[in-house]
DOVEXMI-934458 format. One line per field, with one value per residue: residue number from 1; residue in three letters; x, y, z of N, C-alpha, C, O in turn. Coordinates in Angstrom, 3 decimals. Example, Ala and Ser with C-alpha at 12.3 -4.5 7.8 and 13.67 -1.06 7.14 Angstrom:
% DOVEXMI-934458
k: (1, 2)
r: (ala, ser)
n.X: (13.190, 12.850)
n.Y: (-5.690, -2.250)
n.Z: (7.800, 7.080)
ca.X: (12.300, 13.670)
ca.Y: (-4.500, -1.060)
ca.Z: (7.800, 7.140)
c.X: (13.200, 12.900)
c.Y: (-3.300, 0.030)
c.Z: (7.800, 7.870)
o.X: (14.236, 13.409)
o.Y: (-3.319, 1.138)
o.Z: (8.465, 8.039)
END
This chain:
% DOVEXMI-934458
k: (1, 2, 3, 4, 5, 6, 7, 8, 9, 10, 11, 12, 13, 14, 15, 16, 17, 18, 19, 20, 21, 22, 23, 24, 25, 26, 27, 28, 29, 30, 31, 32, 33, 34, 35, 36, 37, 38, 39, 40, 41, 42, 43, 44, 45, 46, 47, 48, 49, 50, 51, 52, 53, 54, 55, 56, 57, 58, 59, 60, 61, 62, 63, 64, 65, 66, 67, 68, 69, 70, 71, 72, 73, 74, 75, 76, 77, 78, 79, 80, 81, 82, 83, 84, 85, 86, 87, 88, 89, 90, 91, 92, 93, 94, 95, 96, 97, 98, 99, 100, 101, 102, 103, 104, 105, 106, 107, 108, 109, 110, 111)
r: (met, gly, ile, ser, met, leu, ser, glu, glu, glu, gln, asn, phe, ile, val, tyr, trp, glu, his, asn, arg, asp, lys, glu, lys, lys, thr, leu, lys, leu, trp, leu, arg, gly, leu, pro, leu, gly, leu, leu, phe, gly, ile, pro, ile, leu, ile, asn, leu, phe, ser, gly, trp, tyr, lys, arg, ala, asn, met, asp, leu, asn, ser, his, ile, ala, asn, gly, glu, phe, asn, pro, leu, val, leu, ile, ile, ala, leu, ile, leu, ile, val, ser, phe, val, ala, ile, phe, ser, lys, arg, his, lys, trp, glu, met, asn, glu, gln, his, tyr, arg, glu, leu, lys, ala, arg, glu, asp, asn)
n.X: (0.946, 0.693, 1.999, 0.018, 0.969, 0.579, -0.126, 1.698, -0.145, -2.420, -1.525, -1.106, -3.749, -4.749, -3.420, -4.428, -7.190, -7.373, -6.648, -8.564, -11.253, -13.382, -13.489, -14.785, -17.238, -18.980, -22.012, -22.482, -20.351, -20.656, -22.989, -22.177, -20.220, -21.617, -23.341, -23.238, -24.069, -26.587, -27.825, -27.851, -30.034, -32.033, -32.275, -32.970, -35.684, -37.028, -36.590, -38.127, -40.604, -41.066, -40.862, -42.893, -43.678, -45.488, -48.484, -51.196, -50.617, -49.302, -51.266, -52.773, -51.349, -50.919, -53.615, -53.889, -51.982, -53.269, -55.553, -54.800, -53.875, -51.668, -48.714, -45.703, -43.673, -43.909, -42.940, -40.311, -39.478, -39.637, -37.896, -35.445, -35.383, -35.131, -32.640, -30.870, -31.237, -30.346, -27.888, -26.676, -26.995, -25.603, -22.859, -22.668, -23.027, -20.529, -18.649, -19.316, -18.394, -15.669, -15.040, -15.558, -13.705, -11.434, -11.686, -11.219, -8.800, -7.291, -7.781, -6.574, -3.948, -3.420, -3.473)
n.Y: (-1.242, 2.051, 5.253, 8.001, 11.159, 14.531, 17.232, 20.301, 22.405, 21.207, 21.086, 23.832, 24.648, 23.250, 24.639, 27.257, 26.844, 25.959, 28.147, 30.175, 28.996, 29.492, 32.284, 32.598, 31.361, 33.067, 34.460, 37.161, 37.771, 35.746, 36.482, 39.162, 38.398, 36.883, 38.505, 39.819, 37.581, 37.015, 39.468, 39.041, 37.563, 39.117, 41.662, 41.038, 40.218, 42.688, 44.210, 42.538, 43.007, 45.558, 46.222, 45.996, 44.072, 42.057, 42.602, 42.339, 41.797, 44.136, 45.861, 45.087, 45.373, 48.381, 49.008, 48.046, 49.829, 52.361, 52.036, 52.086, 49.591, 48.280, 47.548, 48.641, 47.913, 45.304, 44.157, 45.152, 43.912, 41.107, 40.979, 41.615, 39.346, 37.421, 37.979, 37.971, 35.048, 33.617, 34.724, 33.996, 31.078, 30.251, 30.968, 29.600, 27.107, 26.793, 26.928, 24.632, 22.765, 23.306, 22.783, 19.962, 19.116, 19.806, 17.928, 15.506, 15.794, 15.919, 13.406, 11.871, 12.676, 11.887, 8.951)
n.Z: (-0.105, -0.938, 0.286, 0.344, -0.535, 0.290, -2.031, -2.555, -2.921, -1.778, 1.015, 1.429, 1.365, 3.637, 5.698, 5.296, 5.624, 8.307, 9.601, 8.811, 8.918, 10.853, 10.795, 8.185, 8.396, 9.671, 9.752, 8.878, 7.324, 5.302, 4.220, 3.196, 1.477, -0.551, -1.420, -4.038, -5.834, -4.695, -5.673, -8.335, -8.641, -7.403, -8.884, -11.496, -10.879, -10.079, -12.579, -14.350, -13.189, -13.390, -16.113, -17.844, -19.699, -19.544, -20.439, -19.344, -16.505, -15.909, -16.106, -13.908, -11.834, -12.130, -11.448, -8.735, -7.631, -8.053, -6.572, -4.001, -2.912, -3.191, -1.650, -1.388, 0.523, 1.160, -1.188, -0.906, 1.101, 0.405, -1.764, -0.205, 1.438, -0.492, -1.926, 0.397, 1.283, -1.014, -1.126, 1.303, 1.453, -0.843, -0.128, 2.208, 1.314, -0.200, 1.924, 3.275, 1.203, 1.280, 3.931, 3.785, 1.935, 3.375, 5.539, 4.288, 3.158, 5.586, 6.565, 4.759, 5.098, 7.757, 7.311)
ca.X: (-0.013, 1.496, 1.575, -0.244, 1.499, -0.366, 0.575, 1.909, -1.417, -3.337, -1.055, -1.595, -5.287, -5.004, -2.999, -5.432, -8.508, -7.384, -6.633, -9.825, -12.625, -14.178, -13.926, -15.576, -18.419, -19.896, -23.282, -22.492, -19.303, -21.238, -23.832, -21.462, -19.483, -22.569, -24.294, -23.251, -24.846, -27.934, -28.259, -28.189, -31.502, -33.065, -32.415, -33.919, -37.065, -37.365, -36.709, -39.306, -41.815, -41.419, -40.669, -44.278, -43.675, -46.882, -49.561, -52.157, -50.024, -48.873, -52.571, -53.300, -50.258, -51.335, -54.931, -53.698, -51.457, -54.220, -56.729, -53.959, -53.869, -50.290, -47.718, -44.294, -42.840, -43.925, -42.128, -38.939, -39.039, -39.612, -36.589, -34.383, -35.334, -34.579, -31.389, -30.251, -31.405, -29.458, -26.336, -26.120, -27.130, -24.428, -21.637, -22.675, -22.701, -19.172, -18.033, -19.402, -17.553, -14.357, -14.779, -15.526, -12.319, -10.334, -11.531, -10.825, -7.238, -6.769, -7.771, -5.417, -2.610, -3.273, -3.126)
ca.Y: (0.071, 3.276, 6.428, 9.274, 12.455, 15.708, 18.225, 21.705, 23.178, 20.712, 21.481, 25.170, 24.691, 22.843, 25.793, 28.217, 26.508, 25.908, 29.675, 31.004, 28.271, 30.029, 33.615, 32.515, 30.842, 33.841, 34.858, 38.356, 37.648, 34.989, 37.490, 40.233, 37.891, 36.414, 39.599, 39.873, 36.595, 37.189, 40.631, 38.494, 36.987, 40.175, 42.568, 40.552, 40.235, 44.086, 44.423, 41.915, 43.424, 46.939, 46.404, 46.236, 43.052, 41.395, 43.815, 41.830, 41.835, 45.441, 46.671, 44.656, 46.129, 49.673, 49.070, 48.070, 50.953, 53.330, 51.781, 51.812, 48.210, 47.848, 47.895, 48.573, 47.414, 44.013, 43.747, 45.309, 42.821, 39.848, 40.986, 41.544, 38.008, 36.464, 38.204, 37.357, 33.666, 33.225, 35.103, 33.061, 29.725, 29.950, 31.075, 28.474, 25.703, 26.788, 26.668, 23.201, 21.980, 23.576, 21.948, 18.611, 18.961, 19.898, 16.719, 14.535, 15.962, 15.548, 11.933, 11.278, 13.088, 11.072, 7.626)
ca.Z: (-0.042, -1.137, 0.938, -0.530, 0.040, -0.170, -2.744, -1.722, -2.890, -0.721, 2.194, 1.680, 1.495, 5.173, 6.496, 5.106, 6.073, 9.757, 10.064, 8.307, 8.705, 11.684, 10.252, 7.052, 8.834, 10.343, 8.791, 8.165, 6.266, 4.351, 3.539, 2.302, 0.126, -1.387, -1.949, -5.686, -6.403, -4.400, -6.322, -9.504, -8.645, -7.099, -9.770, -12.653, -10.551, -10.237, -13.952, -14.744, -12.540, -13.931, -17.428, -18.603, -20.902, -19.696, -20.297, -18.217, -15.093, -15.546, -16.076, -12.601, -10.879, -11.842, -10.766, -7.371, -7.085, -8.138, -5.432, -2.677, -2.409, -3.432, -0.462, -1.789, 1.594, 0.905, -2.388, -0.792, 2.190, -0.215, -2.367, 0.606, 1.876, -1.629, -1.972, 1.498, 1.173, -1.966, -0.822, 2.543, 1.131, -1.779, 0.499, 3.184, 0.494, -0.539, 3.032, 3.471, 0.393, 1.725, 5.008, 3.471, 1.345, 4.523, 6.174, 3.368, 3.143, 6.954, 6.760, 3.903, 5.721, 8.892, 6.900)
c.X: (0.855, 1.235, 1.199, 0.141, 0.666, 0.567, 0.963, 0.591, -2.212, -2.853, -1.322, -2.942, -5.665, -4.573, -4.061, -6.880, -8.617, -7.185, -7.977, -11.242, -13.624, -14.551, -14.886, -17.029, -19.393, -20.951, -23.069, -21.250, -19.968, -22.133, -23.312, -20.703, -20.272, -23.609, -24.535, -24.276, -26.218, -28.586, -28.594, -29.420, -32.529, -33.327, -33.168, -35.490, -37.749, -37.561, -37.935, -40.656, -42.309, -41.262, -41.956, -44.358, -44.939, -47.848, -50.707, -51.790, -49.553, -50.294, -53.078, -52.514, -50.707, -52.632, -54.804, -52.866, -52.429, -55.354, -55.980, -53.817, -52.516, -49.440, -46.256, -43.289, -42.947, -42.986, -40.604, -38.598, -38.828, -38.217, -35.521, -34.068, -34.807, -33.206, -30.473, -30.019, -30.211, -27.921, -25.747, -26.127, -25.943, -23.227, -21.528, -22.482, -21.151, -18.324, -18.064, -18.449, -16.192, -14.041, -14.750, -14.183, -11.285, -10.384, -11.049, -9.333, -6.644, -6.748, -6.778, -4.109, -2.378, -3.085, -1.935)
c.Y: (1.257, 4.414, 7.478, 10.517, 13.483, 16.692, 19.398, 22.371, 22.676, 21.023, 22.918, 25.299, 24.258, 24.088, 26.863, 28.052, 26.390, 27.277, 30.440, 30.359, 29.080, 31.542, 33.521, 31.782, 31.761, 34.386, 36.243, 38.366, 36.796, 35.821, 38.528, 39.570, 37.289, 37.403, 39.741, 38.873, 36.587, 38.319, 40.146, 37.975, 38.195, 41.232, 42.074, 40.547, 41.631, 44.474, 43.953, 42.497, 44.828, 47.283, 46.519, 44.980, 42.357, 42.286, 43.526, 42.100, 43.345, 46.196, 46.266, 45.454, 47.636, 49.979, 49.010, 49.158, 52.290, 53.204, 51.831, 50.566, 47.639, 48.462, 47.615, 47.993, 45.885, 43.476, 44.025, 44.176, 41.467, 40.004, 40.951, 40.044, 36.981, 36.637, 37.621, 35.726, 33.155, 33.511, 34.093, 31.586, 29.420, 29.916, 29.901, 26.998, 25.497, 26.485, 25.217, 22.359, 22.134, 22.749, 20.440, 18.207, 18.942, 18.571, 15.628, 14.593, 15.545, 13.980, 11.269, 11.639, 12.068, 9.485, 7.455)
c.Z: (0.000, -0.143, 0.183, 0.181, -0.397, -0.778, -2.130, -1.810, -1.959, 0.733, 2.506, 1.902, 3.129, 5.940, 6.452, 5.866, 7.787, 10.386, 9.827, 8.463, 9.514, 11.316, 9.120, 7.201, 9.365, 9.163, 8.193, 7.196, 5.160, 3.650, 2.541, 1.243, -0.706, -1.942, -3.438, -6.212, -6.012, -5.248, -7.759, -9.751, -8.186, -8.217, -11.074, -12.251, -10.641, -11.813, -14.747, -14.362, -13.255, -15.228, -18.308, -19.648, -20.772, -19.328, -19.259, -16.660, -14.856, -15.411, -14.374, -11.557, -10.827, -11.350, -9.285, -6.808, -7.058, -6.880, -4.103, -2.105, -2.510, -2.310, -0.907, -0.731, 1.684, -0.080, -1.885, 0.147, 1.506, -1.094, -1.513, 1.083, 0.699, -1.806, -0.928, 1.496, 0.211, -1.675, 0.372, 2.059, 0.151, -1.018, 1.702, 2.431, 0.142, 0.649, 3.461, 2.471, 0.909, 3.018, 4.683, 2.686, 2.379, 5.265, 5.464, 3.354, 4.493, 7.125, 5.843, 4.571, 6.976, 8.562, 6.205)
o.X: (1.671, 0.073, 1.988, -0.286, 0.036, 1.677, 0.499, 0.173, -2.793, -3.699, -1.701, -3.293, -6.597, -5.336, -4.534, -7.494, -9.630, -7.517, -8.389, -12.263, -14.683, -15.684, -15.798, -17.815, -20.552, -20.691, -23.468, -21.331, -19.791, -22.030, -23.773, -20.542, -19.744, -24.511, -25.632, -25.213, -27.064, -29.774, -29.490, -29.896, -33.697, -34.470, -33.968, -36.388, -38.850, -38.606, -38.600, -41.645, -43.451, -41.453, -41.957, -45.273, -45.522, -48.062, -51.084, -52.568, -49.430, -50.389, -53.691, -53.012, -50.877, -52.851, -55.469, -52.980, -52.348, -55.894, -56.637, -53.647, -52.248, -49.441, -45.722, -42.170, -42.068, -42.312, -39.702, -37.550, -37.951, -37.452, -34.551, -32.940, -34.191, -32.489, -29.499, -28.921, -29.300, -26.979, -24.642, -25.133, -25.318, -22.496, -20.456, -21.912, -20.582, -17.306, -17.079, -17.813, -15.513, -12.983, -13.958, -13.674, -10.338, -9.327, -10.429, -8.660, -5.605, -5.851, -6.221, -3.203, -1.291, -2.595, -1.594)
o.Y: (1.425, 4.461, 7.923, 10.851, 13.342, 16.997, 19.544, 22.916, 23.473, 21.207, 23.265, 26.154, 24.757, 24.553, 27.317, 28.904, 26.647, 27.510, 31.260, 30.996, 29.380, 31.990, 34.347, 31.661, 31.385, 34.643, 36.460, 39.118, 37.211, 35.867, 38.760, 40.138, 37.043, 37.138, 39.779, 39.232, 36.207, 38.206, 40.713, 37.904, 38.204, 41.629, 42.837, 40.801, 41.767, 44.992, 44.624, 42.471, 45.150, 48.440, 47.110, 45.052, 42.034, 42.696, 44.375, 42.533, 43.755, 47.115, 47.097, 46.062, 48.178, 51.084, 49.767, 49.443, 53.132, 54.180, 51.595, 50.436, 46.580, 49.668, 46.512, 47.628, 45.262, 42.471, 43.305, 43.545, 40.714, 39.041, 40.299, 39.556, 35.942, 35.638, 36.923, 35.194, 32.424, 32.756, 33.550, 30.918, 28.373, 28.934, 29.400, 26.014, 24.405, 25.817, 24.639, 21.390, 21.111, 22.138, 19.715, 17.094, 18.158, 18.054, 14.770, 13.575, 14.887, 13.387, 10.217, 10.806, 11.518, 8.763, 6.333)
o.Z: (0.907, 0.262, -0.650, 1.286, -1.444, -0.341, -1.000, -0.788, -1.224, 1.608, 3.624, 2.715, 3.760, 6.787, 7.494, 6.507, 8.437, 11.548, 10.648, 8.206, 8.962, 11.488, 9.078, 6.262, 9.539, 7.988, 7.049, 6.225, 4.015, 2.424, 1.424, 0.162, -1.791, -2.738, -3.996, -6.925, -6.822, -5.549, -8.385, -10.884, -8.574, -8.445, -11.615, -13.053, -11.175, -12.208, -15.537, -15.094, -13.582, -15.604, -19.387, -20.468, -21.806, -18.187, -18.450, -15.810, -13.702, -14.598, -13.704, -10.610, -9.735, -10.855, -8.578, -5.615, -6.164, -6.359, -3.090, -0.892, -1.944, -2.063, -0.794, -1.094, 2.278, 0.143, -2.314, 0.011, 1.931, -1.055, -1.898, 1.146, 0.933, -1.859, -1.211, 1.661, 0.599, -1.915, 0.363, 2.345, 0.322, -1.150, 2.042, 2.903, 0.160, 0.467, 3.921, 2.887, 0.997, 3.165, 5.285, 2.818, 2.307, 5.627, 6.091, 3.517, 4.532, 7.723, 6.155, 4.548, 7.157, 9.431, 5.830)
END
């Protein structure tokens, strides 16, 4: 049975991850680093809503605005939730993948 040596890149990753894993798991840092991806989901929703490409939906929206039934706060809260969910979920997923890779390398290193 051969000894599996870790490459320099893998050793560098282990050192990096041991020093930064706790910092990168913080929710605020996850949110800030994932915000651009979250905005890639939120901005098209706004563009789609206000572009007027679907005439029936646009007429319905305008009638709700005219009647005072439209609450923009609900739309803003929904967009913030969508953007935040995508931002945090994507970066949490990346953190989990790095953690799994770290554990696999540590197991290989120990054997």
